[in-house]
C-alpha positions in Angstrom: -53.0 107.3 -23.6 -50.5 107.0 -26.5 -51.0 103.3 -26.5 -54.7 103.7 -26.9 -54.2 105.8 -30.0 -52.0 103.2 -31.6 -54.5 100.5 -30.9 -57.3 102.5 -32.4 -55.2 103.2 -35.6 -54.5 99.6 -36.1 -58.1 98.7 -35.7 -59.2 101.4 -38.1 -56.8 100.1 -40.8 -58.1 96.6 -40.3 -61.6 97.9 -40.6 -60.7 99.6 -43.8 -60.7 96.2 -45.5 -59.0 95.2 -48.8 -56.3 97.7 -49.7 -57.3 97.5 -53.4 -61.1 97.4 -53.5 -62.1 98.1 -49.9 -63.9 94.8 -49.6 -64.5 94.1 -45.9 -63.6 90.4 -46.4 -59.8 90.0 -46.1 -58.1 86.7 -47.0 -56.4 85.5 -43.8 -52.8 84.2 -43.6 -51.1 86.9 -45.7 -49.2 90.0 -44.8 -50.8 92.1 -47.5 -54.4 92.8 -46.6 -56.2 91.9 -49.8 -59.4 90.1 -50.6 -59.3 86.8 -52.4 -60.3 88.2 -55.8 -57.7 91.0 -55.8 -55.0 88.7 -54.6 -55.7 86.4 -57.6 -55.6 89.4 -60.0 -52.3 90.5 -58.7 -50.9 87.0 -58.9 -51.8 86.8 -62.6 -50.4 90.2 -63.5 -47.5 89.9 -66.1 -44.0 90.8 -64.9 -42.6 94.1 -66.3 -40.2 93.6 -69.3 -37.2 95.0 -67.3 -37.8 92.3 -64.6 -37.9 89.6 -67.3 -34.7 90.9 -68.9 -32.9 91.0 -65.6 -34.0 87.5 -64.8 -32.8 86.2 -68.2 -29.5 87.9 -67.7 -29.0 86.3 -64.3 -30.0 82.9 -65.6 -27.6 83.2 -68.5 -24.7 84.0 -66.1 -25.6 81.0 -64.0 -25.7 78.7 -67.0 -22.4 79.8 -68.3 -20.8 79.5 -64.9 -22.2 76.0 -64.5 -21.0 75.0 -68.0 -17.4 76.0 -67.1 -17.4 74.6 -63.6 -16.9 70.9 -64.6 -14.1 71.9 -67.1 -12.4 73.9 -64.3 -12.6 70.9 -62.0 -11.4 68.4 -64.6 -8.5 70.7 -65.5 -7.5 71.1 -61.9 -7.6 67.3 -61.4 -5.5 66.8 -64.6 -2.9 69.2 -63.3 -2.7 67.4 -59.9 -2.4 64.1 -61.7 0.4 65.6 -63.8 2.2 66.7 -60.6 1.9 63.3 -59.1 3.1 61.5 -62.3 6.1 64.0 -62.4 7.0 63.2 -58.8 7.0 59.5 -59.7 9.2 60.2 -62.8 6.5 59.2 -65.2 7.0 62.1 -67.6 5.0 60.8 -70.5 2.0 60.4 -68.3 2.7 63.8 -66.8 2.8 65.5 -70.2 -0.5 64.0 -71.2 -2.2 65.3 -68.0 -0.6 68.8 -68.3 -1.8 68.9 -71.9 -5.4 68.6 -70.6 -4.9 71.5 -68.2 -3.1 73.6 -70.8 -6.0 73.2 -73.1 -8.3 75.0 -70.6 -5.7 77.4 -69.4 -3.3 78.1 -72.3 -2.0 81.4 -70.7 -1.0 79.8 -67.4 2.7 80.1 -66.9 2.6 77.5 -64.2 0.9 74.9 -66.4 3.0 75.6 -69.5 6.2 75.5 -67.5 5.4 72.1 -66.1 4.4 70.9 -69.5 7.7 72.1 -71.0 9.6 70.2 -68.3 7.6 67.0 -68.8 8.0 67.2 -72.6 11.8 67.7 -72.3 12.2 64.8 -69.8 10.1 62.4 -72.0 12.2 63.2 -75.1 9.5 65.2 -76.9 12.0 67.8 -78.0 10.0 69.6 -80.7 7.0 69.9 -78.3 9.3 71.1 -75.5 10.7 73.8 -77.8 7.3 75.0 -78.9 6.1 75.1 -75.2 9.1 77.0 -74.0 8.4 79.8 -76.6 5.1 80.3 -74.8 6.7 81.1 -71.4 10.0 82.7 -72.6 10.4 86.2 -71.3 7.3 85.9 -69.0 7.6 86.4 -65.2 7.9 83.3 -63.1 7.4 84.2 -59.5 7.9 80.7 -58.2 11.7 80.4 -57.6 11.7 76.6 -57.5 9.8 76.4 -60.8 12.2 78.9 -62.4 15.1 76.7 -61.3 13.5 73.6 -62.7 12.9 75.3 -66.1 16.4 76.7 -66.2 18.1 73.4 -65.4 15.9 71.6 -67.9 16.9 74.1 -70.6 20.6 73.7 -69.7 20.2 70.0 -70.3 18.6 70.5 -73.7 21.3 73.0 -74.7 24.0 70.5 -73.7 22.5 67.9 -76.0 21.2 69.9 -78.9 22.8 73.4 -79.0 25.4 73.3 -81.8 28.2 75.8 -82.0 28.6 77.2 -85.5 31.9 75.4 -86.0 30.5 72.0 -84.9 27.5 72.5 -87.1 29.7 73.0 -90.2 31.8 69.9 -89.4 28.6 67.7 -89.0 27.0 69.1 -92.1 30.1 68.6 -94.3 30.5 65.1 -92.7 27.4 64.0 -94.5 29.3 64.1 -97.8 32.9 63.3 -96.9 35.0 60.4 -95.9 34.5 59.3 -92.2 38.2 59.5 -91.5 38.3 63.2 -92.5 35.3 64.0 -90.3 36.9 62.0 -87.5 40.1 64.0 -87.7 38.1 67.3 -87.6 36.1 66.2 -84.6 39.2 65.0 -82.7 40.8 68.4 -83.3 37.6 70.2 -82.4 37.2 68.3 -79.1 40.9 68.9 -78.1 40.3 72.7 -78.4 36.8 72.5 -76.7 37.0 69.6 -74.3 33.8 70.6 -72.5 31.6 70.7 -75.6 29.4 67.7 -74.8 27.7 67.7 -78.2 31.1 67.7 -79.9 32.1 64.8 -77.7 28.9 63.0 -78.5 29.5 63.2 -82.2 33.1 62.0 -81.8 31.9 59.0 -79.8 29.2 58.3 -82.4 31.7 58.3 -85.3 34.0 55.9 -83.3 30.9 53.7 -82.7 30.0 53.7 -86.4 33.5 52.7 -87.3 33.3 49.8 -84.8 36.0 51.4 -82.7 34.2 50.6 -79.5 37.0 51.1 -77.0 37.6 54.6 -78.2 33.9 55.3 -78.2 33.6 54.0 -74.6 36.3 56.4 -73.5 34.5 59.4 -75.0 31.1 58.5 -73.6 32.7 57.9 -70.1 34.2 61.4 -70.3 30.8 62.9 -71.2 29.3 61.1 -68.1 32.0 62.5 -65.9 31.4 66.1 -67.1 27.6 65.8 -66.9 26.2 62.6 -65.3 22.6 63.8 -66.0 22.7 63.4 -69.7 20.6 60.4 -70.7 21.9 60.3 -74.2 25.5 59.6 -73.1 24.3 56.9 -70.7 22.4 55.1 -73.5 25.2 55.5 -76.1 27.6 54.0 -73.5 25.1 51.2 -73.0 25.3 50.6 -76.8 29.1 50.3 -76.6 28.8 47.8 -73.7 26.3 45.9 -75.7 28.7 45.5 -78.6 31.6 44.6 -76.4 29.6 41.9 -74.6 29.5 43.7 -71.3 25.7 43.2 -71.0 25.4 43.7 -67.2 27.1 47.1 -67.5 24.9 47.9 -70.5 21.7 47.1 -68.5 23.1 49.1 -65.6 23.4 52.3 -67.7 19.8 51.8 -68.9 18.6 51.5 -65.4 20.3 54.7 -64.4 18.2 56.5 -67.0 15.0 54.6 -65.9 15.6 55.7 -62.3 15.3 59.3 -63.5 12.4 58.6 -65.8 10.5 55.3 -65.4 8.8 55.9 -68.8 12.0 56.5 -70.8 11.2 55.1 -74.3 14.9 55.3 -75.3 16.0 53.3 -72.3 13.5 50.5 -73.0 14.4 50.5 -76.6 18.1 50.3 -75.7 17.4 47.4 -73.3 15.5 45.6 -76.1 18.5 45.9 -78.4 20.7 44.5 -75.6 18.5 41.4 -75.4 18.6 41.1 -79.2 22.4 41.0 -79.0 22.1 38.3 -76.3 19.8 36.4 -78.6 17.0 36.6 -76.0 14.5 37.3 -78.8 11.3 36.8 -76.9 12.4 39.0 -74.0 13.6 41.6 -76.5 10.2 41.6 -78.2 8.4 42.2 -74.8 10.6 45.2 -73.9 10.4 46.6 -77.5 6.6 46.5 -77.3 6.8 48.3 -74.0 8.8 51.1 -75.5 6.5 51.3 -78.5 3.4 51.4 -76.4 4.7 54.3 -74.3 5.1 56.4 -77.5 3.9 55.0 -80.8 5.4 58.0 -82.6 8.9 57.5 -81.5 10.9 56.4 -84.6 13.7 54.6 -82.7 11.0 52.7 -80.7 9.3 51.7 -83.9 12.6 50.7 -85.5 13.6 48.6 -82.5 10.2 46.8 -82.5 10.6 46.2 -86.3 13.9 44.5 -85.7 12.5 42.5 -82.8 9.6 41.3 -85.1 12.3 40.2 -87.6 14.2 38.1 -85.1 11.0 36.6 -83.8 10.1 35.7 -87.4 6.9 37.9 -87.4 7.4 38.9 -91.0 4.0 40.6 -91.6 4.3 42.7 -88.5 7.9 43.5 -89.4 7.0 44.7 -92.9 4.0 46.7 -91.7 6.2 48.7 -89.3 9.0 49.0 -91.8 6.6 50.6 -94.3 5.6 53.0 -91.5 9.2 54.0 -91.0 9.5 54.6 -94.8 6.5 56.9 -94.7 8.1 58.8 -91.8 11.5 59.1 -93.6 13.4 57.3 -90.8 17.1 58.2 -91.0 18.4 54.7 -90.4 16.4 52.6 -92.9 19.5 51.3 -94.7 20.9 49.7 -91.5 17.5 48.1 -90.7 17.2 46.7 -94.2 20.7 45.3 -94.0 19.8 43.5 -90.8 16.8 41.9 -92.6 19.0 40.9 -95.5 21.7 39.4 -93.2 24.3 41.9 -94.4 24.6 43.6 -91.0 25.9 41.8 -87.9 24.9 44.4 -85.3 22.9 41.9 -83.3 24.7 38.7 -84.2 
């Protein structure tokens, strides 16, 4: 009986016709029971303003999300490329990739920390210092990353952190006799035998005075204290170059390249070794490699300038020398003396 009532109700509703105008002719195939004319009227009715506004808001959000999506993907890819390059000890390449990621995510501790390490390992000290300031004092939850940052900072301190006393000795040494400065440095290093920067300056002054054996002993001592300092390896290579121990000189350069295959300083040092061997063409090839890795590195520019000179490429030499002048390169007098035949560094 109840089923009969339901059937009758459904039939009565259907008999009612169009829900809007009561027309008995219903357009088939639609859930809403409307005649054709009413359906067309409803279809043409304008949307309420609030519906349009909501639709525009959603559309804007989608557009903004889609515009950022490719950047997010490219930044992630750049970071992964940076990690891969870093694992392959290609720190210049790594720094370039991390720069791309840092541009999109400047507040990321992870990105900035890896960029700091890549800068430091590739010899971009000013950039490393500026990047370190962005992460200094911030929480680094990744213990391995924290250890990498700390060890990198320790290496930089060993090479560039002056004590007040050493700073005064070096500053006064710019205007006093070399023998006086040497005496002060010897006394300083005797009191502070583990000050690697003090030992480096002592070795350098021995080198500048052509006292290569004494310079060698100092640089070897630095390497014993801390074998990870590239600067001591490369200065030792310079001593071996001047004493004619070329294989040992190349070996020291290769130790640095093993840690950083894109070491501009190591390639520049190797080019100078070949210059000393009078292998001028090979020296030019290596000097160009150093220069192409970092065209802003002044020592790389200077080495290529000298290589141009010995390969009798005078125009190229003079163009680069003028570039060094504009950048106020510290060793211009030595380079000019080489050109004039007054310096026998590579003879």
